[in-house]
N, CA, C and O atoms as a CHARMM CRD file, in Angstrom:
* protein
*
  356
    1    1 MET  N    146.47300  67.34400  44.72100 PROA 1      0.00000
    2    1 MET  CA   146.01500  68.53000  45.43700 PROA 1      0.00000
    3    1 MET  C    145.17800  68.03700  46.52300 PROA 1      0.00000
    4    1 MET  O    144.33500  67.18500  46.24200 PROA 1      0.00000
    5    2 ASN  N    145.29200  68.46200  47.75700 PROA 2      0.00000
    6    2 ASN  CA   144.50200  68.17600  48.82900 PROA 2      0.00000
    7    2 ASN  C    143.49900  69.31100  49.10100 PROA 2      0.00000
    8    2 ASN  O    143.51300  70.32500  48.40300 PROA 2      0.00000
    9    3 LYS  N    142.63000  69.14400  50.11100 PROA 3      0.00000
   10    3 LYS  CA   141.65300  70.19100  50.40100 PROA 3      0.00000
   11    3 LYS  C    142.18600  71.53600  50.78000 PROA 3      0.00000
   12    3 LYS  O    141.62000  72.57200  50.43300 PROA 3      0.00000
   13    4 THR  N    143.30800  71.51000  51.51600 PROA 4      0.00000
   14    4 THR  CA   143.97600  72.78000  51.90700 PROA 4      0.00000
   15    4 THR  C    144.50300  73.56600  50.73000 PROA 4      0.00000
   16    4 THR  O    144.36200  74.78500  50.62800 PROA 4      0.00000
   17    5 GLU  N    145.13900  72.77300  49.81500 PROA 5      0.00000
   18    5 GLU  CA   145.71400  73.41000  48.66200 PROA 5      0.00000
   19    5 GLU  C    144.60700  73.97100  47.68700 PROA 5      0.00000
   20    5 GLU  O    144.76900  74.98000  47.00000 PROA 5      0.00000
   21    6 LEU  N    143.45400  73.19300  47.70500 PROA 6      0.00000
   22    6 LEU  CA   142.34700  73.65700  46.96300 PROA 6      0.00000
   23    6 LEU  C    141.77100  74.94500  47.44500 PROA 6      0.00000
   24    6 LEU  O    141.44400  75.83400  46.65900 PROA 6      0.00000
   25    7 ILE  N    141.64500  75.04600  48.77000 PROA 7      0.00000
   26    7 ILE  CA   141.22000  76.29000  49.45400 PROA 7      0.00000
   27    7 ILE  C    142.11100  77.39200  49.12600 PROA 7      0.00000
   28    7 ILE  O    141.61800  78.46600  48.78200 PROA 7      0.00000
   29    8 GLU  N    143.40600  77.23500  49.19800 PROA 8      0.00000
   30    8 GLU  CA   144.32700  78.24800  48.81000 PROA 8      0.00000
   31    8 GLU  C    144.24600  78.76200  47.42100 PROA 8      0.00000
   32    8 GLU  O    144.38500  79.95300  47.14200 PROA 8      0.00000
   33    9 HSD  N    143.99200  77.73200  46.47800 PROA 9      0.00000
   34    9 HSD  CA   143.79300  78.02400  45.07400 PROA 9      0.00000
   35    9 HSD  C    142.63600  78.87900  44.90300 PROA 9      0.00000
   36    9 HSD  O    142.71000  79.92300  44.25500 PROA 9      0.00000
   37   10 ILE  N    141.51400  78.46000  45.48700 PROA 10     0.00000
   38   10 ILE  CA   140.21300  79.23500  45.32500 PROA 10     0.00000
   39   10 ILE  C    140.42200  80.66300  45.90800 PROA 10     0.00000
   40   10 ILE  O    140.01200  81.64100  45.28400 PROA 10     0.00000
   41   11 ALA  N    141.04900  80.78100  47.08400 PROA 11     0.00000
   42   11 ALA  CA   141.22300  82.10700  47.59400 PROA 11     0.00000
   43   11 ALA  C    142.04500  83.02800  46.75200 PROA 11     0.00000
   44   11 ALA  O    141.77700  84.22500  46.64500 PROA 11     0.00000
   45   12 LYS  N    143.08100  82.42800  46.13800 PROA 12     0.00000
   46   12 LYS  CA   144.00300  83.28400  45.23600 PROA 12     0.00000
   47   12 LYS  C    143.27100  83.59900  44.00500 PROA 12     0.00000
   48   12 LYS  O    143.36600  84.74600  43.56700 PROA 12     0.00000
   49   13 GLN  N    142.52300  82.69800  43.36500 PROA 13     0.00000
   50   13 GLN  CA   141.88300  82.94100  42.10300 PROA 13     0.00000
   51   13 GLN  C    140.75800  83.87500  42.19000 PROA 13     0.00000
   52   13 GLN  O    140.57600  84.71400  41.30800 PROA 13     0.00000
   53   14 ALA  N    139.92200  83.75600  43.30900 PROA 14     0.00000
   54   14 ALA  CA   138.80200  84.57200  43.52200 PROA 14     0.00000
   55   14 ALA  C    139.10300  85.87000  44.26000 PROA 14     0.00000
   56   14 ALA  O    138.20300  86.69600  44.41400 PROA 14     0.00000
   57   15 ASP  N    140.32700  86.08100  44.72100 PROA 15     0.00000
   58   15 ASP  CA   140.76300  87.20000  45.44000 PROA 15     0.00000
   59   15 ASP  C    139.89400  87.42200  46.65800 PROA 15     0.00000
   60   15 ASP  O    139.38600  88.51000  46.92700 PROA 15     0.00000
   61   16 ILE  N    139.74500  86.25300  47.42200 PROA 16     0.00000
   62   16 ILE  CA   139.02200  86.30100  48.74200 PROA 16     0.00000
   63   16 ILE  C    139.81400  85.69600  49.86800 PROA 16     0.00000
   64   16 ILE  O    140.88900  85.13300  49.66100 PROA 16     0.00000
   65   17 SER  N    139.30800  85.81000  50.98800 PROA 17     0.00000
   66   17 SER  CA   140.17600  85.26200  52.13400 PROA 17     0.00000
   67   17 SER  C    140.06000  83.72700  52.13100 PROA 17     0.00000
   68   17 SER  O    139.20800  83.12100  51.48200 PROA 17     0.00000
   69   18 LYS  N    140.96700  83.16500  52.89400 PROA 18     0.00000
   70   18 LYS  CA   140.95100  81.64800  52.96500 PROA 18     0.00000
   71   18 LYS  C    139.68000  81.20000  53.63500 PROA 18     0.00000
   72   18 LYS  O    139.03800  80.22100  53.25500 PROA 18     0.00000
   73   19 ALA  N    139.34100  81.98900  54.68100 PROA 19     0.00000
   74   19 ALA  CA   138.06900  81.61300  55.43400 PROA 19     0.00000
   75   19 ALA  C    136.87800  81.55200  54.53700 PROA 19     0.00000
   76   19 ALA  O    136.08200  80.61500  54.59500 PROA 19     0.00000
   77   20 ALA  N    136.74900  82.60100  53.66700 PROA 20     0.00000
   78   20 ALA  CA   135.62900  82.69900  52.69700 PROA 20     0.00000
   79   20 ALA  C    135.74100  81.58700  51.63600 PROA 20     0.00000
   80   20 ALA  O    134.73100  81.06500  51.16600 PROA 20     0.00000
   81   21 ALA  N    136.93200  81.25100  51.28600 PROA 21     0.00000
   82   21 ALA  CA   137.13100  80.14300  50.30000 PROA 21     0.00000
   83   21 ALA  C    136.72000  78.83700  50.96200 PROA 21     0.00000
   84   21 ALA  O    136.10900  77.97600  50.32900 PROA 21     0.00000
   85   22 THR  N    137.04700  78.69800  52.20100 PROA 22     0.00000
   86   22 THR  CA   136.69200  77.42100  52.96600 PROA 22     0.00000
   87   22 THR  C    135.14800  77.35100  53.09200 PROA 22     0.00000
   88   22 THR  O    134.59900  76.26400  52.91200 PROA 22     0.00000
   89   23 ARG  N    134.46300  78.38800  53.37500 PROA 23     0.00000
   90   23 ARG  CA   133.04300  78.43900  53.46900 PROA 23     0.00000
   91   23 ARG  C    132.39800  78.11500  52.06500 PROA 23     0.00000
   92   23 ARG  O    131.38300  77.42500  51.97600 PROA 23     0.00000
   93   24 ALA  N    133.01700  78.62900  51.02400 PROA 24     0.00000
   94   24 ALA  CA   132.49300  78.37700  49.74100 PROA 24     0.00000
   95   24 ALA  C    132.63000  76.91700  49.32000 PROA 24     0.00000
   96   24 ALA  O    131.69900  76.34700  48.75200 PROA 24     0.00000
   97   25 LEU  N    133.74100  76.33100  49.58400 PROA 25     0.00000
   98   25 LEU  CA   134.06000  74.94000  49.23100 PROA 25     0.00000
   99   25 LEU  C    133.15100  74.01000  50.08900 PROA 25     0.00000
  100   25 LEU  O    132.64100  73.02900  49.54700 PROA 25     0.00000
  101   26 GLU  N    132.93200  74.27100  51.36900 PROA 26     0.00000
  102   26 GLU  CA   132.19900  73.56700  52.31600 PROA 26     0.00000
  103   26 GLU  C    130.68400  73.67700  51.81000 PROA 26     0.00000
  104   26 GLU  O    129.98200  72.66600  51.85400 PROA 26     0.00000
  105   27 ALA  N    130.20900  74.78500  51.37200 PROA 27     0.00000
  106   27 ALA  CA   128.89200  74.92800  50.87200 PROA 27     0.00000
  107   27 ALA  C    128.65500  74.09400  49.54600 PROA 27     0.00000
  108   27 ALA  O    127.59900  73.49700  49.33700 PROA 27     0.00000
  109   28 LEU  N    129.65900  74.10200  48.72500 PROA 28     0.00000
  110   28 LEU  CA   129.50700  73.28300  47.49500 PROA 28     0.00000
  111   28 LEU  C    129.47100  71.77100  47.82600 PROA 28     0.00000
  112   28 LEU  O    128.65400  71.01200  47.30400 PROA 28     0.00000
  113   29 ILE  N    130.39400  71.38200  48.71400 PROA 29     0.00000
  114   29 ILE  CA   130.34800  69.90700  49.08100 PROA 29     0.00000
  115   29 ILE  C    129.12300  69.60400  49.81800 PROA 29     0.00000
  116   29 ILE  O    128.57300  68.52200  49.61100 PROA 29     0.00000
  117   30 GLY  N    128.62700  70.44600  50.66500 PROA 30     0.00000
  118   30 GLY  CA   127.29300  70.10700  51.34700 PROA 30     0.00000
  119   30 GLY  C    126.23000  70.06800  50.40800 PROA 30     0.00000
  120   30 GLY  O    125.43000  69.13400  50.47400 PROA 30     0.00000
  121   31 GLY  N    126.09500  71.02000  49.47200 PROA 31     0.00000
  122   31 GLY  CA   125.08000  71.00300  48.46000 PROA 31     0.00000
  123   31 GLY  C    125.06800  69.74800  47.56200 PROA 31     0.00000
  124   31 GLY  O    123.98600  69.28700  47.20000 PROA 31     0.00000
  125   32 VAL  N    126.24000  69.17600  47.18800 PROA 32     0.00000
  126   32 VAL  CA   126.29900  68.02300  46.45000 PROA 32     0.00000
  127   32 VAL  C    125.83900  66.84100  47.25600 PROA 32     0.00000
  128   32 VAL  O    125.07100  66.00400  46.78200 PROA 32     0.00000
  129   33 LYS  N    126.33400  66.77800  48.52900 PROA 33     0.00000
  130   33 LYS  CA   125.96000  65.67400  49.35900 PROA 33     0.00000
  131   33 LYS  C    124.34300  65.68300  49.59100 PROA 33     0.00000
  132   33 LYS  O    123.68300  64.65400  49.44800 PROA 33     0.00000
  133   34 THR  N    123.82200  66.80500  49.92400 PROA 34     0.00000
  134   34 THR  CA   122.34900  66.83900  50.18300 PROA 34     0.00000
  135   34 THR  C    121.62500  66.38300  48.95600 PROA 34     0.00000
  136   34 THR  O    120.70300  65.57600  49.06700 PROA 34     0.00000
  137   35 THR  N    121.98600  66.84900  47.80400 PROA 35     0.00000
  138   35 THR  CA   121.32100  66.46700  46.64900 PROA 35     0.00000
  139   35 THR  C    121.42300  65.03900  46.28400 PROA 35     0.00000
  140   35 THR  O    120.44000  64.45800  45.82400 PROA 35     0.00000
  141   36 LEU  N    122.62600  64.40000  46.47300 PROA 36     0.00000
  142   36 LEU  CA   122.76100  63.03100  46.21100 PROA 36     0.00000
  143   36 LEU  C    122.01100  62.16600  47.25400 PROA 36     0.00000
  144   36 LEU  O    121.53000  61.07900  46.93500 PROA 36     0.00000
  145   37 LYS  N    121.92100  62.67100  48.51100 PROA 37     0.00000
  146   37 LYS  CA   121.18700  61.90600  49.45800 PROA 37     0.00000
  147   37 LYS  C    119.66000  61.81400  49.11600 PROA 37     0.00000
  148   37 LYS  O    118.95700  60.90700  49.56300 PROA 37     0.00000
  149   38 LYS  N    119.19700  62.78600  48.31600 PROA 38     0.00000
  150   38 LYS  CA   117.86200  62.78100  47.85100 PROA 38     0.00000
  151   38 LYS  C    117.78400  62.08700  46.40100 PROA 38     0.00000
  152   38 LYS  O    116.83300  62.33000  45.65800 PROA 38     0.00000
  153   39 ASN  N    118.67700  61.33600  46.08200 PROA 39     0.00000
  154   39 ASN  CA   118.77700  60.60000  44.80800 PROA 39     0.00000
  155   39 ASN  C    118.76800  61.60100  43.60100 PROA 39     0.00000
  156   39 ASN  O    118.30600  61.20900  42.52900 PROA 39     0.00000
  157   40 GLY  N    119.19300  62.70700  43.70900 PROA 40     0.00000
  158   40 GLY  CA   119.28300  63.74100  42.71300 PROA 40     0.00000
  159   40 GLY  C    120.61000  63.67500  42.01800 PROA 40     0.00000
  160   40 GLY  O    121.40300  62.76900  42.27700 PROA 40     0.00000
  161   41 SER  N    120.86500  64.59300  41.16300 PROA 41     0.00000
  162   41 SER  CA   122.18300  64.73000  40.48600 PROA 41     0.00000
  163   41 SER  C    122.51300  66.22100  40.38100 PROA 41     0.00000
  164   41 SER  O    121.66600  67.11500  40.36400 PROA 41     0.00000
  165   42 VAL  N    123.89700  66.39600  40.31000 PROA 42     0.00000
  166   42 VAL  CA   124.36700  67.76600  40.27700 PROA 42     0.00000
  167   42 VAL  C    125.21700  67.87300  39.00700 PROA 42     0.00000
  168   42 VAL  O    126.24100  67.20200  38.87600 PROA 42     0.00000
  169   43 ALA  N    124.77300  68.73500  38.06200 PROA 43     0.00000
  170   43 ALA  CA   125.53200  68.88200  36.79600 PROA 43     0.00000
  171   43 ALA  C    126.13200  70.23200  36.77700 PROA 43     0.00000
  172   43 ALA  O    125.42700  71.22500  36.95400 PROA 43     0.00000
  173   44 ILE  N    127.47400  70.31600  36.55800 PROA 44     0.00000
  174   44 ILE  CA   128.18300  71.51700  36.46000 PROA 44     0.00000
  175   44 ILE  C    128.71700  71.57900  35.03900 PROA 44     0.00000
  176   44 ILE  O    129.55400  70.77800  34.62100 PROA 44     0.00000
  177   45 ALA  N    128.19700  72.56800  34.31100 PROA 45     0.00000
  178   45 ALA  CA   128.60500  72.60300  32.85700 PROA 45     0.00000
  179   45 ALA  C    130.01100  72.88500  32.74100 PROA 45     0.00000
  180   45 ALA  O    130.60700  73.70300  33.44300 PROA 45     0.00000
  181   46 GLY  N    130.55500  72.13500  31.77300 PROA 46     0.00000
  182   46 GLY  CA   132.05000  72.20700  31.48000 PROA 46     0.00000
  183   46 GLY  C    132.91800  71.34000  32.52500 PROA 46     0.00000
  184   46 GLY  O    134.12500  71.21000  32.31800 PROA 46     0.00000
  185   47 PHE  N    132.34200  70.78100  33.58200 PROA 47     0.00000
  186   47 PHE  CA   133.04300  69.99600  34.52300 PROA 47     0.00000
  187   47 PHE  C    132.58100  68.61200  34.61800 PROA 47     0.00000
  188   47 PHE  O    133.39300  67.70800  34.42700 PROA 47     0.00000
  189   48 GLY  N    131.37300  68.35700  34.89100 PROA 48     0.00000
  190   48 GLY  CA   130.81400  66.95800  34.95800 PROA 48     0.00000
  191   48 GLY  C    129.55700  66.92700  35.76800 PROA 48     0.00000
  192   48 GLY  O    128.99300  67.94200  36.17700 PROA 48     0.00000
  193   49 THR  N    129.14400  65.67800  35.97800 PROA 49     0.00000
  194   49 THR  CA   127.85000  65.36600  36.69100 PROA 49     0.00000
  195   49 THR  C    128.14200  64.38800  37.79000 PROA 49     0.00000
  196   49 THR  O    128.84300  63.39100  37.62100 PROA 49     0.00000
  197   50 PHE  N    127.55200  64.72900  38.96300 PROA 50     0.00000
  198   50 PHE  CA   127.61600  63.78700  40.12900 PROA 50     0.00000
  199   50 PHE  C    126.20100  63.24400  40.21900 PROA 50     0.00000
  200   50 PHE  O    125.21100  63.97300  40.15200 PROA 50     0.00000
  201   51 ALA  N    126.15300  61.81800  40.38700 PROA 51     0.00000
  202   51 ALA  CA   124.88000  61.20100  40.43400 PROA 51     0.00000
  203   51 ALA  C    125.03500  60.00500  41.37500 PROA 51     0.00000
  204   51 ALA  O    126.13400  59.63600  41.78700 PROA 51     0.00000
  205   52 VAL  N    123.87800  59.42000  41.69300 PROA 52     0.00000
  206   52 VAL  CA   123.84900  58.17700  42.50900 PROA 52     0.00000
  207   52 VAL  C    123.39600  57.05600  41.58400 PROA 52     0.00000
  208   52 VAL  O    122.46600  57.17800  40.78700 PROA 52     0.00000
  209   53 THR  N    124.13100  55.94200  41.75400 PROA 53     0.00000
  210   53 THR  CA   123.72300  54.68800  41.03200 PROA 53     0.00000
  211   53 THR  C    123.52600  53.60700  42.04000 PROA 53     0.00000
  212   53 THR  O    124.01200  53.69400  43.16800 PROA 53     0.00000
  213   54 LYS  N    122.76400  52.51300  41.61400 PROA 54     0.00000
  214   54 LYS  CA   122.55500  51.43200  42.46800 PROA 54     0.00000
  215   54 LYS  C    123.47500  50.29100  42.04800 PROA 54     0.00000
  216   54 LYS  O    123.60100  49.98900  40.86200 PROA 54     0.00000
  217   55 ARG  N    124.10700  49.66800  43.02000 PROA 55     0.00000
  218   55 ARG  CA   125.03600  48.59700  42.82800 PROA 55     0.00000
  219   55 ARG  C    124.25600  47.30200  43.32400 PROA 55     0.00000
  220   55 ARG  O    123.87600  47.20800  44.49000 PROA 55     0.00000
  221   56 ALA  N    124.03900  46.31000  42.37400 PROA 56     0.00000
  222   56 ALA  CA   123.27900  45.19100  42.79600 PROA 56     0.00000
  223   56 ALA  C    124.09800  44.26400  43.88300 PROA 56     0.00000
  224   56 ALA  O    125.32100  44.32100  44.00800 PROA 56     0.00000
  225   57 ALA  N    123.29900  43.46100  44.59600 PROA 57     0.00000
  226   57 ALA  CA   123.91400  42.59600  45.47500 PROA 57     0.00000
  227   57 ALA  C    124.61200  41.52500  44.72600 PROA 57     0.00000
  228   57 ALA  O    124.14800  41.13600  43.65400 PROA 57     0.00000
  229   58 ARG  N    125.74900  41.00100  45.24600 PROA 58     0.00000
  230   58 ARG  CA   126.51700  40.05200  44.51700 PROA 58     0.00000
  231   58 ARG  C    127.25900  39.14500  45.52700 PROA 58     0.00000
  232   58 ARG  O    127.24800  39.41400  46.72800 PROA 58     0.00000
  233   59 THR  N    127.87100  38.12100  45.05200 PROA 59     0.00000
  234   59 THR  CA   128.55400  37.17700  45.84600 PROA 59     0.00000
  235   59 THR  C    130.08800  37.45800  45.73000 PROA 59     0.00000
  236   59 THR  O    130.60700  37.57800  44.62000 PROA 59     0.00000
  237   60 GLY  N    130.74300  37.55100  46.78100 PROA 60     0.00000
  238   60 GLY  CA   132.31800  37.84100  46.77400 PROA 60     0.00000
  239   60 GLY  C    133.00700  36.74300  47.49300 PROA 60     0.00000
  240   60 GLY  O    132.42200  35.73500  47.88900 PROA 60     0.00000
  241   61 ARG  N    134.23200  36.96900  47.64300 PROA 61     0.00000
  242   61 ARG  CA   135.13700  35.96700  48.35400 PROA 61     0.00000
  243   61 ARG  C    135.87800  36.61300  49.42000 PROA 61     0.00000
  244   61 ARG  O    136.41600  37.70400  49.23400 PROA 61     0.00000
  245   62 ASN  N    135.93700  35.97300  50.57000 PROA 62     0.00000
  246   62 ASN  CA   136.75800  36.35300  51.66500 PROA 62     0.00000
  247   62 ASN  C    138.19500  36.11300  51.27600 PROA 62     0.00000
  248   62 ASN  O    138.54700  34.94400  51.12100 PROA 62     0.00000
  249   63 PRO  N    139.07700  37.10300  51.09800 PROA 63     0.00000
  250   63 PRO  CA   140.44800  36.82200  50.53900 PROA 63     0.00000
  251   63 PRO  C    141.26200  35.92000  51.47000 PROA 63     0.00000
  252   63 PRO  O    142.14700  35.19700  51.01400 PROA 63     0.00000
  253   64 ARG  N    140.95900  35.96100  52.80600 PROA 64     0.00000
  254   64 ARG  CA   141.77500  35.26000  53.75600 PROA 64     0.00000
  255   64 ARG  C    141.37500  33.75900  53.76100 PROA 64     0.00000
  256   64 ARG  O    142.24600  32.89100  53.80400 PROA 64     0.00000
  257   65 THR  N    140.03100  33.45400  53.71500 PROA 65     0.00000
  258   65 THR  CA   139.58700  31.99500  53.74700 PROA 65     0.00000
  259   65 THR  C    139.18000  31.45600  52.46500 PROA 65     0.00000
  260   65 THR  O    139.19800  30.23800  52.28400 PROA 65     0.00000
  261   66 GLY  N    138.79700  32.30000  51.51900 PROA 66     0.00000
  262   66 GLY  CA   138.33800  31.89900  50.21500 PROA 66     0.00000
  263   66 GLY  C    136.87800  31.56000  50.31000 PROA 66     0.00000
  264   66 GLY  O    136.30500  31.14600  49.30200 PROA 66     0.00000
  265   67 ALA  N    136.25500  31.69900  51.40400 PROA 67     0.00000
  266   67 ALA  CA   134.76600  31.39100  51.50600 PROA 67     0.00000
  267   67 ALA  C    133.95500  32.41400  50.85200 PROA 67     0.00000
  268   67 ALA  O    134.32300  33.58900  50.81700 PROA 67     0.00000
  269   68 ALA  N    132.79100  31.97800  50.29900 PROA 68     0.00000
  270   68 ALA  CA   131.95600  32.87400  49.56900 PROA 68     0.00000
  271   68 ALA  C    131.15500  33.71100  50.57700 PROA 68     0.00000
  272   68 ALA  O    130.70300  33.19400  51.59900 PROA 68     0.00000
  273   69 ILE  N    130.98000  35.03200  50.27400 PROA 69     0.00000
  274   69 ILE  CA   130.16100  35.80700  51.15600 PROA 69     0.00000
  275   69 ILE  C    129.21900  36.64100  50.29600 PROA 69     0.00000
  276   69 ILE  O    129.48100  36.88000  49.11800 PROA 69     0.00000
  277   70 LYS  N    128.08000  37.09500  50.92500 PROA 70     0.00000
  278   70 LYS  CA   127.13400  37.88100  50.21300 PROA 70     0.00000
  279   70 LYS  C    127.37800  39.42800  50.49800 PROA 70     0.00000
  280   70 LYS  O    127.44600  39.89200  51.63600 PROA 70     0.00000
  281   71 ILE  N    127.49800  40.15200  49.35700 PROA 71     0.00000
  282   71 ILE  CA   127.74300  41.60400  49.50600 PROA 71     0.00000
  283   71 ILE  C    126.35600  42.28500  49.20500 PROA 71     0.00000
  284   71 ILE  O    125.75700  42.05800  48.15300 PROA 71     0.00000
  285   72 LYS  N    125.87700  43.12600  50.17300 PROA 72     0.00000
  286   72 LYS  CA   124.65200  43.68800  50.02600 PROA 72     0.00000
  287   72 LYS  C    124.58100  44.72400  48.81500 PROA 72     0.00000
  288   72 LYS  O    125.61000  45.20000  48.33700 PROA 72     0.00000
  289   73 ALA  N    123.37000  45.02900  48.36900 PROA 73     0.00000
  290   73 ALA  CA   123.18500  46.03400  47.33900 PROA 73     0.00000
  291   73 ALA  C    123.45000  47.35200  47.96300 PROA 73     0.00000
  292   73 ALA  O    123.26700  47.47900  49.17400 PROA 73     0.00000
  293   74 ALA  N    123.85100  48.31200  47.26500 PROA 74     0.00000
  294   74 ALA  CA   124.28800  49.63700  47.73900 PROA 74     0.00000
  295   74 ALA  C    124.06200  50.74100  46.76700 PROA 74     0.00000
  296   74 ALA  O    124.10800  50.51200  45.55900 PROA 74     0.00000
  297   75 LYS  N    123.81900  51.92700  47.23800 PROA 75     0.00000
  298   75 LYS  CA   123.78400  53.12900  46.46700 PROA 75     0.00000
  299   75 LYS  C    125.22800  53.68900  46.53600 PROA 75     0.00000
  300   75 LYS  O    125.82300  53.78700  47.60900 PROA 75     0.00000
  301   76 VAL  N    125.75500  54.04500  45.37200 PROA 76     0.00000
  302   76 VAL  CA   127.14300  54.61900  45.40400 PROA 76     0.00000
  303   76 VAL  C    127.12000  55.89100  44.57200 PROA 76     0.00000
  304   76 VAL  O    126.32100  56.03000  43.64500 PROA 76     0.00000
  305   77 PRO  N    128.05400  56.86400  44.93500 PROA 77     0.00000
  306   77 PRO  CA   128.12500  58.02600  44.19900 PROA 77     0.00000
  307   77 PRO  C    129.01300  57.82800  42.90800 PROA 77     0.00000
  308   77 PRO  O    130.00300  57.09800  42.93800 PROA 77     0.00000
  309   78 LYS  N    128.63600  58.47700  41.82700 PROA 78     0.00000
  310   78 LYS  CA   129.45400  58.35100  40.58400 PROA 78     0.00000
  311   78 LYS  C    129.61100  59.73400  40.11400 PROA 78     0.00000
  312   78 LYS  O    128.79500  60.62700  40.34100 PROA 78     0.00000
  313   79 PHE  N    130.76800  59.87500  39.40900 PROA 79     0.00000
  314   79 PHE  CA   131.11300  61.24500  38.73600 PROA 79     0.00000
  315   79 PHE  C    131.36900  60.88100  37.32000 PROA 79     0.00000
  316   79 PHE  O    132.14100  59.97000  37.02100 PROA 79     0.00000
  317   80 ARG  N    130.70100  61.61500  36.42000 PROA 80     0.00000
  318   80 ARG  CA   130.81100  61.48700  34.95300 PROA 80     0.00000
  319   80 ARG  C    131.37900  62.84100  34.46300 PROA 80     0.00000
  320   80 ARG  O    130.68800  63.86000  34.47500 PROA 80     0.00000
  321   81 PRO  N    132.68400  62.81600  34.02100 PROA 81     0.00000
  322   81 PRO  CA   133.25100  64.03900  33.52900 PROA 81     0.00000
  323   81 PRO  C    132.61400  64.62000  32.30800 PROA 81     0.00000
  324   81 PRO  O    132.13400  63.86300  31.46400 PROA 81     0.00000
  325   82 GLY  N    132.58000  65.96800  32.15700 PROA 82     0.00000
  326   82 GLY  CA   131.92800  66.55200  31.05300 PROA 82     0.00000
  327   82 GLY  C    133.03500  66.59500  29.89400 PROA 82     0.00000
  328   82 GLY  O    134.20300  66.26100  30.09200 PROA 82     0.00000
  329   83 LYS  N    132.54600  67.03500  28.68200 PROA 83     0.00000
  330   83 LYS  CA   133.41100  67.08800  27.58200 PROA 83     0.00000
  331   83 LYS  C    134.58500  68.07000  27.67200 PROA 83     0.00000
  332   83 LYS  O    135.70900  67.81300  27.24100 PROA 83     0.00000
  333   84 ALA  N    134.21600  69.26000  28.29300 PROA 84     0.00000
  334   84 ALA  CA   135.30500  70.17900  28.42200 PROA 84     0.00000
  335   84 ALA  C    136.43700  69.70300  29.31800 PROA 84     0.00000
  336   84 ALA  O    137.60800  69.98700  29.06300 PROA 84     0.00000
  337   85 LEU  N    136.07000  68.96500  30.38600 PROA 85     0.00000
  338   85 LEU  CA   137.07800  68.41700  31.23200 PROA 85     0.00000
  339   85 LEU  C    137.89100  67.34000  30.56100 PROA 85     0.00000
  340   85 LEU  O    139.10700  67.29000  30.74900 PROA 85     0.00000
  341   86 LYS  N    137.27800  66.48900  29.79800 PROA 86     0.00000
  342   86 LYS  CA   137.90900  65.46300  29.08700 PROA 86     0.00000
  343   86 LYS  C    138.86900  66.10600  28.07100 PROA 86     0.00000
  344   86 LYS  O    140.03200  65.71800  27.95900 PROA 86     0.00000
  345   87 ASP  N    138.37200  67.05000  27.37100 PROA 87     0.00000
  346   87 ASP  CA   139.28800  67.76700  26.33900 PROA 87     0.00000
  347   87 ASP  C    140.48600  68.45600  26.93200 PROA 87     0.00000
  348   87 ASP  O    141.53300  68.58100  26.29800 PROA 87     0.00000
  349   88 ALA  N    140.30800  68.92500  28.22700 PROA 88     0.00000
  350   88 ALA  CA   141.43400  69.68800  28.83600 PROA 88     0.00000
  351   88 ALA  C    142.47900  68.71900  29.28200 PROA 88     0.00000
  352   88 ALA  O    143.56500  69.17700  29.63700 PROA 88     0.00000
  353   89 LEU  N    142.27300  67.44000  29.30300 PROA 89     0.00000
  354   89 LEU  CA   143.19400  66.41800  29.63700 PROA 89     0.00000
  355   89 LEU  C    143.91200  65.92500  28.43500 PROA 89     0.00000
  356   89 LEU  O    144.75300  65.03300  28.54100 PROA 89     0.00000
């Protein structure tokens, strides 16, 4: 399912226009991004939790030359599914 299909699904399920569904989805995504930028987490009961984790610096390999390269430490988004989502699968 892509974003357009998700918007259509939201509009149909909530009985709202596609424009309203688009605004709702964009608001949700914006809220999650804003919270993660502040190193917070977003927990949606029955669905899961979005959080930021730190990935340590490490040594990697250039696949073309085989030379060792340093990969910087980074903050990465993570999603941990909730029990209800796991059970639904």
